[in-house]
C-alpha positions, 0 to 999 in steps of 0.5 A: 220569575219564580213560583211557589205552590201558593201562587195558584193564579200564576202556576198554570201559566208558569208550568206551561211556559216551563214546558215550552222552554225547559223540556225541549232538549229532553223532549226531542230525545225520543227522535233518536235514542231507541234508533241509536241503541239498535242501529248498525254502527261500531257498537250495535245492540243485537235486537231481541226481546231480552235486550229490548226489555233491558234497554227500556228498563235502563231508559226509564230508570235513568230518567228516574235516577238522573232526572227525577232523583238527582236533578229534581229532588236534590240539585234544584235545591242548590239555588243561588238566590233562586238562580240555577245552572253551572255558574250559580253552582260554581258561585255557591261552591266557591262561597262555601270554601272561601277561606281555602285557596287550593279548594277555590282554584279546584272549584274554579277549574271544575266550574270552567270545565263544566261551562265548557261541557255546556257549550259543547252540548249547546253546539251538538244539540241543535245539530242532532235535533234538527237533523233528526227531525228533517230525516223523517222526510226520507221515510215519506219520500226517499227521493228527498234524501239529498235535501236533508242537509240543505234543509237542516242548514236553512232551518238552523240559519233562520233560527240563529238569524232570528235570535236578535229579534228576541224570543218574546213573541215566539216564546208565547207559542213554545208552551202550547207547541210542546204541550201538543208535542208531549201529548202526541208522544204519549198518545202514539206510545200508548196506542202501540203499547195496547197492542203489546202490553207485555212491554210494560214489564220493562218498568221493573228494574230487575230487567236492567239488572238482568241485562247487565248480568247476562250481557255485561259488555253489551249492556255497558256499551248500550249506556252510551246510547241510553244516555241520549234519553237524559240529555237536557236534564241540566236544563231543568236546573239551569232554567230554575231562575226563570220559572221556579222549582215547583212549576218545573217539578209539576211539568216533569212529574205530571206530564213530561215523564209519563209522555216520554216513558209511554213513547219509549215503550211504544217504540219498543213494542213496535220494534219487537212486533215489526223489527224492520221499524228499527230504522226509525221507530219514532216516525214509524210509530205514527200512522202513515197519514200523520207522517208529514204533520209529525215531521213538521211538529218534530221540526218545531220541537227541535227548533224549540230545543235548540232555542232553549240551548242557545238562550242558555248559552247566552245566559251562561256567557253573560254570567261568565262574563260578569264573573270574569271568565270571558272578555267583555262582549256586546250584550243586547236586551231583546225585551223591555220587561224581561231582564234575562232575555239577552242577545250576544252577537259574538256567541250567536254567530260563533255557535251557528258556525260551529253547529253548521260545521257539525251538520256538514261534517257528520251529515246524519243524526246517526253519525252525530250521535257518536259525538253526543254524550261525552259533553253531557255526561262530563257536565253531569259528573262536574255538577255532582262534584260541585253539588257535593261541596255545597252539600257538605260545606254550605248546607252542613251535611255530615261526611257520611251522608254527603259521601253516600249521596255523591257516590250514588250519583257518581256511580251512575254518572261515571258509568254513562261517562265511561260508556261514552269514552268508547265513542271517542274514535267515532266522533266523541273527540269533537266535544272534547276538542271544543271543550279543550279550546274553550277551557284554554281560552276561559282559563287564560282570560281569568288567569291573564286578568289576575296577572295583569291586575297584580302587575298594574297594582304593584306599579301603582302609586298609593292613593292616600300619599298622593291625595295629601301631596295634591292637598299640599301643592294643589294643581289648577282645579277646573270645573266638572267631575272627573270619574276615573275607572280603576280596578284597584280602589287603593292605588292612583289610576294610571289615567289620572297620572297621565292626565295630570302629567299632560294637562297639568289640571285636576277637576273640581271633584275627582272620583275613583270608580271601581265596579265589582261583580259578586257571585250572587244574581242581583244586588239591592239598589239601596246597597249598590253604591258605596261612597268614601270621601277622601278629602280635598274633593277626592272620593272613592266610589264602588258600584256593585252588581250581581252576575245577572244585573244589567250594568248602567253606570250613569244611572247608578251614579245618581245613587251617590246623592243618597250617600252625600256626593252630588254628581251632575250628569252633564258635568261628568267626564269618564277617564279610562285607561286603555292599555296596549299589552306587550308579552314578555317572557318573565315567569307567570303565564306561559308566553303563548298564553300571554299572546292568547290573552293579548288577542282576547284583550284586544277583541274585548268590547269597550268599557263604554258600551259595557257600562253604558257610558255616554261616548261624548263624555269618555276620555281614553288615555293609553299606555304600553304595559309589558307583563 
């Protein structure tokens, strides 16, 4: 789904939909940002007018520089055929340096690290968003404090349980709810500003500069909490493929940014007039009679923010799977009309366990805020580096122009990242541990697949001499089509050799089928299949998918008829090699990494399910492989 400024009939609907999906994370940041800046903790900022003006100035200019300038003005222009997100940016950067193996490896490592930071953020966001919303109960009735964690866990369980049902029906409500949410933020903030209009002076960036001048250490430490205001900025880029640039930009500049600024400044005005309100300025900004409705609305907004992150995790996981960074997993489509709406059970339940563990471990949004920021700022740094590669190598920008822009972005990103390093002892280690574990698994899978592929390729018999030998001394040919799936189109599939050795026959037509995934979102149907006739009724067929295409081999093999190869579905038999891996201590991968790879290999979803093969027509032939 995409849009241009000319598509006026769809623009309001797309903008409203983008409001509901894209801005949930950044839209719930007012729940906790100001509170965390001045809260009593390891690095609280003293509450006074100068510091408040400095903080508000930092927040508004962080929103302008990071979200408006970096992501909306520049990063969103780096689309991979309309798609955005860290994996799309990785694909673009890889394509721009395809002739340099060292740069390719560096880009791959950056991309994997960026995806890991995304997952870490995706685990923390639902926990802190829902906790922050439920904590409003403590203001309304302090006696309800013991129920905060159980209610948070209940909301999260229902949220993750509902994922398998699809988001189409619920998604229709997201836009109006977030419209009400941002409208409420703006109105309550504006009302409070009217009672203390001098707070608007903080729009001047000189207050942020003055803050750093008079209190450099306090201002630097404060960046660790100020960054909470821009968490979710990466969602604008990640969801670009669903809505297009223009609706996202329109929603941001026309509604979301003004509402956020009004609310932050309203909270600042409230705290300066009533310092005791610093314990929870977001909820105390609302009239007392609105407290319970605001808790309900905030919980809905937090659920929507969490939903967007979970959906993003499914999308990134599926792209990473198609590009070979994750083992095969079961993917369910929850919508017949929207291809992008998928559900991945393993990712969903893994996320739920991790999120609930964080809630039980930290028990409050204040404690959890210490863990928040490292992953987000790390992702921001990686996005800048990958974007710089795209700017220079793919767009042809000069070195001076590229370096100047990248240095500007990196100065901001690294300032936020450095400030968040101070949080490591208080909980910042959590996303680092999560990211390291996921990074190790993804890199091990990617490296292991390459190592195994080269091992099997080196052991494989060359295809052309084999076909010549079969033509000279043909074995018995039986009716039907034998389709041998193989990653190496130039070698004899191991499954074919086992079949010939044990059954002493070949089928009437023999097809070596190779499936490829490209670093583009979609491939054209007319270009999806390629057929090469090898003689003696042997054929090489390659089926090519983009990383967002839905693989369906029985459907796509019908396209072979257009290339001169008729394959009757009822006559097809699919032969798949099922290797049993044994780790050895030969050079290549470390032995412990081989063990991890073998565990991932055994846990992978079957090829039958991934490519929608009819189970009653699949033959698996096993072999032990020591690598």
